[in-house]
N, C-alpha and C positions, 0 to 999 in steps of 0.2 A: 503494501498500499503505500502510494506516495503523498506528499501533501496535497498536490492538486486533488486528489481523490475526496478531501476530508472538506468539512464546512469548515467556513473561515473563522463561524460563530458557533459555539457550542448549543447543544440542543438540551432541555430541561428532562429529569426523571423524575417523575412527581414523589417527593416523598409520602409516605403513610402518617407520617406525624407535623409537627408544625411547618412553617411556612420557612421558617429558620433552618431548616433541615434541606431544604431545597437548593440543589447544585445542578449545574448543566453540564452535558459530556458532550466530546465530541463524537460525531457519527459520520460515515459518509453521507456525501451530498445527494449522490443518486437514490440513497433510501430514504429520504426525510418527507418529500409530498406524498409519495405513496402510504409512507406511515402514517402521516398526518390525515389523509383523505380514507384510506381503508383501515388501520387501526394495527396493521402489521408490525410486528418486534423488528428493533433495530438494536444490533451491537454496538457499544461504544468503545473507545481503544482501552478502556480501561476492563472492559468483559461485562460490566452491566448490560441487562438486557431490559429493553421498556419498548412502550409504544410514543411515539413522538405525539407530543399535547400542548406544547408551549414553545413562544419562540421568547429567546432571552432578550433582557433591555442591557443597556451601556451599564457595566458596572454589575451585572449580575455575578455571582459566585460562580466559579469553575472547580469541576473535580481535579483535586490535585494530581492523581493519578492520569487522567487524561489529557493534563497540561504538560504533565513532564514527558509523555510517549509522543504525544505531538512534536512536542519542542525538541525530541531528540531523530525524528524522521527527517532523511535528507529533504530537502527544497526542491521541487521541482519547477519547471520553467524550460522555456527556450532561451539559448545562448545566443 
């Protein structure tokens, strides 16, 4: 998986507890729309599995594991 395959902003995994526990996860771009419409499950970089239900707002908390994995991936792009 290369970084162009990943969403530039993370998506949310709803927590069953308070909103303080909500964090956004990085998932593949091509899975987001289908998950949001059809309710299909997506797998985040950290391994969490969930349906996409919300979009993040600037400053939203990001899963620490997803962020570390994303930052360690080679950055794709054309030279």
